[in-house]
N, C-alpha and C positions, 0 to 999 in steps of 0.2 A: 447190430453191425457198427464195426469199430471207426468207420470213416463216414459214418451217416451224414448227409448234408453237406460234406466237405468240398472243396473244389481243389483240384491240383493239377500240376503238370509234371509229366515225366518225359525227359529227353532221351534219345537212343532206345525209343519204346517199341520198335517193330519186330525186335529179335532179343534173344538170350534174356538177361536179368530184367532188363527194361520192360519187355515184353511180358515176362512172369510177373512183375509188379504191377503194371498197369492193369491186367486182367484181374489180379486178387484186390487191387484197391477198389475197381469198380464192383466186384462182388461185395465189398466191405460198404457199398453205399455211395463211394466218391464219384463225382463227375469229374472227367477226367480229359486233358488235353494230351493226345498222341503225337509227340514230336520226333520226327525221324528224317533222315535225309532222303529216304525211300519213300515217295508219295504212295506208291500202290501198297506196300507191305503196312504202311501206316494206316491206310484205308481198310485193310483186310483185318487188323486188330480192332479198330473202330466198329467194323461191321460185326465182329464177333461178340463185341460187347453189347451192341444195339441189340442184336439178336437174343441175348440173354436178359434183356431187360433193363440194361444200364444205358447211361449217358456219356457220350464221348464225342471228340472232334478230332479231325486229323490235321496237324499242321507241318507241312513238310517243307524244308529247307536246309540250309547250310548254315550252321551254328558258327562258323567262323566268320560269317557276314554279320557285323555287329547290328546292324539293322534289325536282321531277323532274329538274332539272339535276345534282343531286347523287346522286340515286337510280339512274341509268344506270350508274354504276360499280358499286354493289352488285348491282344485277340481272345485269351481265355477269359478275361474280366468282361469283355464285351458280350460274349457267348453265355457265360454262366453267373455274372454278376458278382464276382469276386475272386478271392485267391487265398487258399487255407495252406496249402503246401506246395514246395516245389523240390522234386527229386532231379537234380543236376547230375545225370548219369552219363551224358556222352563222354566219351573219350578215345584216345588212339595210342597204341604202345610206342610210337615213335621208333626213332633208330636205334639200333644195338650197339653200333660202333661209336667210338670217339675219334681215335685216329682215322683222318681223312673225312670226318664228318662234314656233311654239307650243311651249314646252318640255315637254310631254307627248310630242310627236314626238321631242324629244332624248332625253328620258328612255328611251323604248322602243329607241331605236337603241342607246344604251349599254347598256341592259340586256342587250339580246341579244348584242351584238358584245363586251363586254367582261365584265360581271358574270356572265352564264352561263357563260362561259368559266372564269372563277376559282372559280364554284361547283362545275364537275366537276374542276377541278384539286385543289381541296380535299381531294376524296375519292380522287383518283387517287394521289396522292403517297405516302400511308402503303402501300398496297397494293403500289406499285412498289417502294418500299424494302423491303417484306418479301420481295419476290420476287427482291431483288438488283439491281434496276435496271429501267430502261424508257426509253420515248421518248416525248414530248409534243410536238404540232405545233400550231401556231395559225395560221390563214389570215388573214393580215393583207392587204395589197395593195400595189401600188406608190404608193397614196394614202398609206401608211403609211411611205414612204421619201422622198416629194416632195410638198408640199403640194398640195391639190386646190381651186382657186378656185370649183367648182362643186359641191364636195362637202365642206364644211368639217368639218361634225358627224362624217361617216363617215372623214374623213382623221385627225381627232383621235382617234376610236375606234380605228383601225388603227395609228396611232403609239403608243398606249396597249399595244397587243398586243406591239408591236416591242420596246417598253421591258420589259413584263413578261416575254417571253421571254428577253431578256438578264440581268434580275435573276434570275428563277427558275433560268436555267443556271448562274450564280454560286453560289447559295444551295444547289442540291441536286447540284452536279456530284460532290462526295465520296460522294454516294449511289448514283453510276452512273446517275443520271436525267438525260438530256438533254433540253433545251428549245430549240426553233427556230421559226422563222417562215418561212412560205412567203408570198411576195409577188407574186400573179399580176397579170399586165398584163392588157390587154383579152383576153377569153376568150368563146367562143361558148357561152354559156350562158343558160337561160330569165331567171336573175338579170340578165343585162347589159341585156336589153331594158326591165326595170323601172328599172334604174340610168339609162339614157340619156333615158328618156321622163318623168321625173318631171314632174308638172303645176305644180311649183312653180319650174321652173327655166326663166327666160326665154330663155335662149339656146337651147332646144331647142323650144320651144313650136309646136305646128303642123307638126312635121317628121315625115316617116315614120321610126319606131323602126329598120326596118331598114336604112335608108340611113345613120342616125346610126351604127349598128353597124358596116357596112361602112367608113365613113369613118374611125371609130376604129381598125379594124384597119389600114386601108391607111396610117396616119399613122406606124406606127413602122417601123424599119428594116427588118424583115423583110416588111414590106409586107403583113401579114395579121394575123388574130385567132390567138390561141391555141387549141388543142384542149382539152377537158376531159380527155383522156388524156395529154397533155403535162404537165398539173399534177398528174395522178394518178401519172405516171413521178417526178416531181420529189419528191412526197411519199413515195414508196415508198422511194427512196434515202434520204432524211432519217429516215424512221422504222424501216429496216433496220440491221441491224449492219454494213453496209457504211459508214454514216455514224458509226461508232464514236467518231470524234475530232473530230466536229462537234457544235457546242453553243453556244447563244447567237448562232447566225447567223440572217441575214435574207435569204433567197435569192430574188431577183428572177427570176421567169420571166415574161418580159414582151417578148420579141422586139427588146429593145435599147432599148426606150423610155425607160429611165433611165440609159442608158449615157452 
């Protein structure tokens, strides 16, 4: 098993890519903290893991609350005795518009997409250093590699995560702490429906979200959307010891859309 005896945290782990990831990691031998805003769904994922013979805990709360974002590390360590990996996956599409933008919407998007990530990392670094190393993964986006005309706030936040991963990789490499960014393309998740159908995006107003989703997938070279499990597979590689010489990387998993 590729994560045997490892302890990890996955945020936004009750649905979509995060859920696929935490289920896969548990099958690979990890003990995992399932972090999500939705307590019921988080516990359902934990119950599924436990029923399959794995070990997991549910940690429910709002990651824009700094105390909660920092506290998930301590709670995981208290339960499982350490921390080997952190997948900071939680995010928000943010506003589409720039003209007339309410900066409170900007603040929320940046707080969840960047600030909450850093809050958890602040706590994870010393724990991993004491353990002899670890792996940190940020969910960025292809919008963190190529500018998005319809999601400039989201794009700015995800570029920020790519830059943060590269900087932390250099800063903590000698502590054997690897930091990478996963950059998914169009992926068949509940969040994608929210993303494509935002009411302040004039390019998509009045259109069927499912048709928008299908068109997004059909436009890339592989001609389809990605699956949550495919993102989980990429995350598994980056978090595992198989990627022991990979740090500061931004891996596009996008069906060739940024090639």
